[in-house]
C-alpha positions in Angstrom: 0.0 0.0 0.0 1.3 3.5 -0.8 2.1 5.8 2.1 -0.6 8.5 2.2 -0.9 11.4 4.6 -4.0 13.5 5.1 -2.7 16.8 6.3 -5.2 19.4 7.8 -3.8 22.9 8.2 -5.6 24.4 11.1 -5.8 28.0 12.4 -8.3 28.7 15.1 -10.6 26.1 13.6 -11.4 24.2 16.8 -15.1 24.1 16.0 -14.4 22.6 12.5 -12.1 20.0 14.0 -14.7 18.9 16.5 -17.4 18.7 13.8 -15.4 17.0 11.0 -12.2 15.4 12.2 -14.0 12.3 13.6 -15.4 11.5 10.2 -12.1 12.2 8.5 -10.4 9.7 10.8 -13.2 7.1 10.3 -13.2 7.2 6.5 -9.4 7.5 6.3 -8.1 4.9 8.7 -7.6 2.1 6.2 -6.0 4.3 3.6 -4.0 7.1 5.2 -2.7 8.6 8.4 -4.2 11.9 9.5 -2.0 14.7 10.7 -2.9 18.2 12.0 -0.5 21.1 11.1 -1.4 24.0 13.5 -0.7 27.5 12.4 -0.1 28.9 15.9 -3.8 28.9 16.8 -5.0 31.0 19.7 -8.2 29.2 20.3 -8.6 25.8 22.0 -7.6 23.7 19.0 -4.5 22.1 20.6 -6.3 21.5 23.8 -9.2 19.8 22.0 -7.0 17.6 20.0 -4.9 16.5 23.0 -8.0 15.6 25.0 -10.2 14.0 22.3 -7.6 12.8 19.7 -4.4 12.0 21.6 -3.1 9.6 18.9 -3.2 12.2 16.2 0.2 13.7 15.3 0.2 17.5 15.6 2.8 19.6 13.9 3.0 22.9 15.7 4.1 25.9 13.8 5.5 28.9 15.7 3.3 31.5 13.9 0.6 31.8 11.3 2.4 31.3 8.1 -0.8 31.3 6.0 -1.9 28.5 3.7 1.1 28.5 1.5 3.8 28.8 4.2 2.1 26.7 6.7 1.7 23.7 4.3 5.3 24.1 3.1 6.7 24.0 6.6 4.5 21.1 7.7 5.0 18.9 4.6 8.8 19.1 4.9 8.3 17.2 8.2 6.1 14.4 6.7 7.4 11.4 4.8 4.8 10.1 2.5 4.2 9.1 -1.2 1.1 11.2 -1.4 -0.1 14.2 0.6 -3.9 15.0 0.8 -4.2 18.7 1.7 -7.6 18.9 3.3 -9.4 22.0 4.7 -10.7 21.6 8.3 -14.3 22.5 7.2 -14.8 19.5 4.9 -17.0 16.5 5.4 -15.5 13.5 3.7 -17.4 10.5 2.5 -16.8 6.7 2.7 -14.1 5.5 0.3 -13.1 9.0 -0.7 -9.3 8.3 -1.0 -8.9 5.0 -3.0 -10.4 6.3 -6.3 -8.0 9.3 -6.5 -4.9 7.4 -5.3 -5.8 4.6 -7.8 -6.0 7.1 -10.6 -2.6 8.7 -9.7 -0.9 5.3 -9.4 -2.1 4.3 -12.8 -0.6 7.5 -14.4 2.6 8.8 -12.9 2.5 11.9 -15.0 -0.4 13.1 -12.7 1.1 15.3 -9.9 -2.2 16.6 -8.4 -5.8 15.7 -8.4 -9.0 16.8 -6.7 -12.3 15.0 -6.0 -15.8 16.3 -6.7 -16.5 19.1 -4.2 -20.1 19.8 -3.3 -21.6 22.3 -0.8 -22.0 21.1 2.8 -25.1 23.3 3.2 -26.7 22.6 -0.2 -25.5 19.0 -0.9 -27.0 18.8 -4.4 -24.9 21.9 -5.5 -21.2 22.2 -6.3 -19.2 24.3 -3.9 -17.3 27.4 -4.9 -13.8 26.4 -4.0 -13.0 23.8 -6.7 -16.4 22.3 -7.7 -15.5 19.8 -10.4 -12.1 21.0 -11.3 -10.6 24.3 -12.2 -9.5 26.3 -15.4 -8.3 29.8 -16.1 -9.1 32.1 -19.0 -6.5 33.9 -21.2 -6.3 36.7 -18.6 -5.8 34.3 -15.6 -9.3 34.5 -14.2 -10.1 31.2 -12.5 -13.3 29.3 -12.8 -14.6 25.6 -12.5 -16.7 23.0 -14.0 -19.9 23.6 -11.9 -19.0 27.2 -10.9 -18.7 30.4 -12.9 -17.9 33.2 -10.4 -20.9 33.0 -7.9 -23.1 30.9 -10.2 -23.1 27.4 -8.7 -24.6 24.5 -10.6 -26.6 21.6 -9.2 -24.8 18.3 -9.7 -26.9 16.2 -12.0 -24.0 14.0 -13.2 -23.0 16.4 -15.9 -19.3 16.3 -14.7 -19.0 12.7 -13.9 -16.1 11.9 -16.2 -12.4 11.8 -15.2 -10.8 14.9 -16.8 -7.6 16.7 -17.1 -8.0 20.3 -15.7 -5.8 23.3 -15.2 -5.8 23.4 -11.4 -6.9 21.3 -8.5 -8.3 23.1 -5.4 -6.2 23.5 -2.2 -9.3 22.7 -0.3 -8.8 19.1 -1.1 -5.7 18.5 -3.2 -4.1 15.0 -3.6 -0.5 15.7 -4.6 2.5 13.5 -5.4 4.9 14.3 -2.5 8.3 14.0 -4.3 7.1 16.3 -7.2 5.6 18.8 -4.7 9.1 19.2 -3.2 10.9 19.1 -6.5 8.8 22.1 -7.7 9.4 24.0 -4.5 6.0 23.5 -3.0 3.7 26.6 -2.8 5.1 30.1 -3.2 5.4 31.4 0.4 4.8 34.9 -0.8 1.2 34.2 -1.7 0.3 33.6 2.0 -3.3 32.5 1.0 -5.4 32.4 -2.2 -4.3 31.1 -5.6 -1.2 29.4 -4.4 -2.6 26.1 -5.6 -3.2 27.5 -9.1 0.3 28.8 -9.3 1.6 25.4 -8.2 -0.5 23.6 -10.7 0.6 25.9 -13.5 4.3 25.4 -12.6 3.6 21.6 -12.6 2.0 21.8 -16.1 5.1 23.9 -17.3 7.2 21.1 -16.0 5.3 18.5 -18.1 2.9 17.1 -15.4 -0.9 16.7 -15.5 -3.5 17.9 -13.1 -6.7 15.8 -12.9 -10.4 15.7 -11.5 -11.7 12.4 -10.2 -15.5 12.4 -9.7 -15.3 8.9 -8.1 -14.6 10.7 -4.8 -17.0 13.2 -3.3 -16.5 15.6 -0.4 -18.6 18.4 1.1 -17.2 21.8 1.9 -18.5 24.6 4.0 -16.1 27.2 2.5 -15.1 30.7 3.6 -13.8 29.5 7.0 -10.7 31.8 7.0 -11.9 35.0 5.4 -15.4 35.9 4.5 -16.3 36.2 0.8 -16.7 40.0 1.0 -13.4 41.0 2.6 -11.0 43.6 1.3 -7.9 41.6 2.4 -9.2 38.7 0.3 -9.7 41.1 -2.7 -6.1 42.3 -2.1 -4.7 38.8 -2.0 -6.6 37.5 -5.0 -5.6 40.4 -7.3 -2.0 40.5 -6.1 -1.5 36.8 -6.2 -3.2 36.5 -9.6 -0.9 39.0 -11.3 2.2 37.3 -9.6 1.0 34.0 -10.9 0.7 35.4 -14.4 4.1 37.2 -14.3 5.8 34.0 -13.1 4.1 31.5 -15.5 3.1 33.1 -18.8 5.2 32.4 -21.8 7.3 35.3 -23.0 5.3 36.2 -26.2 2.1 36.6 -24.2 3.5 38.3 -21.0 3.3 42.0 -21.8 0.0 41.8 -23.6 -1.9 39.8 -21.0 -0.5 41.8 -18.0 -1.4 45.1 -19.7 -4.9 43.9 -20.2 -5.2 42.6 -16.7 -4.1 45.8 -15.1 -6.7 47.7 -17.2 -9.4 45.2 -16.2 -8.4 45.5 -12.5 -8.8 49.3 -12.6 -12.3 48.8 -14.2 -13.0 46.5 -11.2 -11.7 49.2 -8.9 -14.1 51.8 -10.3 -17.0 49.4 -10.0 -16.0 48.7 -6.4 -16.1 52.4 -5.7 -19.4 53.0 -7.4 -20.9 50.1 -5.3 -19.6 51.7 -2.1 -16.6 49.4 -1.7 -13.9 51.9 -1.0 -11.8 49.4 0.9 -12.0 47.0 -2.1 -11.0 49.7 -4.4 -7.9 50.6 -2.3 -7.2 46.9 -2.1 -6.8 46.9 -5.9 -4.3 49.8 -5.8 -2.4 48.2 -2.9 -2.1 45.0 -5.0 -0.7 46.9 -8.0 1.7 48.9 -5.7 3.1 45.5 -4.4 3.7 44.3 -7.9 5.5 47.4 -9.1 7.6 47.6 -6.0 8.6 44.0 -6.1 9.3 43.6 -9.8 12.9 42.6 -9.2 12.0 39.7 -6.9 9.3 38.6 -9.4 11.8 38.5 -12.2 14.0 36.2 -10.2 11.0 33.8 -9.5 10.2 33.8 -13.3 13.8 32.9 -14.2 13.6 29.6 -12.3 10.4 28.4 -14.2 10.4 26.8 -17.6 7.7 28.5 -19.8 5.8 26.2 -22.1 2.4 26.2 -23.9 0.1 24.4 -21.6 -3.4 23.1 -22.1 -6.8 23.6 -20.4 -6.7 27.4 -20.8 -9.9 29.0 -21.9 -9.0 31.1 -25.0 -11.5 33.9 -24.2 -12.6 36.3 -21.5 -14.7 34.4 -19.0 -15.7 37.7 -17.3 -17.2 39.0 -20.5 -18.9 35.7 -21.2 -20.5 35.5 -17.7 -21.4 39.0 -16.8 -22.2 40.5 -20.2 -23.2 37.4 -22.4 -24.9 35.8 -19.3 -23.2 32.4 -19.6 -24.1 30.9 -16.2 -22.7 27.3 -16.6 -19.4 25.8 -17.6 -21.0 24.0 -20.6 -22.4 27.3 -22.0 -18.8 28.4 -22.7 -17.7 27.7 -26.2 -15.7 24.3 -26.0 -13.7 25.4 -29.1 -12.0 28.1 -27.0 -10.4 25.5 -24.7 -6.8 24.8 -25.8 -5.7 21.2 -26.3 -2.4 19.6 -25.8 -0.8 20.2 -29.2 1.6 23.0 -29.9 -0.4 23.8 -33.0 -3.5 24.6 -30.9 -1.7 27.1 -28.9 0.3 29.0 -31.5 -2.3 31.8 -32.1 -1.9 35.3 -30.7 -3.6 36.1 -27.3 -7.4 36.4 -27.8 -7.6 34.1 -30.8 -9.0 30.6 -30.5 -7.1 27.7 -32.0 -7.4 27.7 -35.8 -9.3 24.5 -36.2 -11.8 25.6 -33.5 -12.6 29.2 -34.8 -16.2 30.0 -35.5 
């Protein structure tokens, strides 16, 4: 049997641990060991674990390193063939591990994989953080099978096929341990948000695959660290998205895409201001200031990454499709605008779908 570790990164999540950890232990005991990495919680998380789960290994971190840094520090201390990064606010189901590990064992080019993620509160719907596997559009905006922005689909079996995707969610990411470390893990500077997309992009640049496995289903509460409407989350999402693009885009698209993204961000900032979101507007400005003031460090990060033409990018603007053209589901997006695996498919200028798929 392969050595698998379920690693839950906890920060002041005592209530989630009490609610969900017993089920994780029960449904993982034959397939993996469960480990808690604690990001210097100030609640009663450690006390609860020591009293009610004394056999669980706890990795205590000296401060809150965020999602990226916390996992990096914890995983360096864990020997396993596979890590399962699992949010504390997730209810797992019976037999949730074997389908994904089996898929990854059958294809060693797969470096990361996610299960189907449905909402804990509305169990027939997909959940925001990952749904049925993630993609990005040509400007780096992330979306999922089963979720376009805030539009969440009901699960009617429409995404029940194993599929290669662009990114697997950090809410529940199965990852091959040796490759995770070879690629340098998550980018510590991200702190939280989009670090898993950046990691998956770097993995794809290095020739690996990211997969979605619907044979495993979990249920996620979501929003356990920062609420959806939070200016700090706005700041991290915009800053980290631009960092991700700067690091991973191939050279012939870099300037064009980043220029467009900066303009689109300022459009979003104006909309935030019109809607009364002054803090969100300033979050956009702060994010851009960070980018411009750290351009030298970002260049060094970029130098260490091979830049290749990768697949599973949507060759269009998903913001325009969703908000202007009212496309509410993944399947309403033009399938011809998704890039395939061949170099020929990806040789067109930014904004142009592959030649054989133009309409």
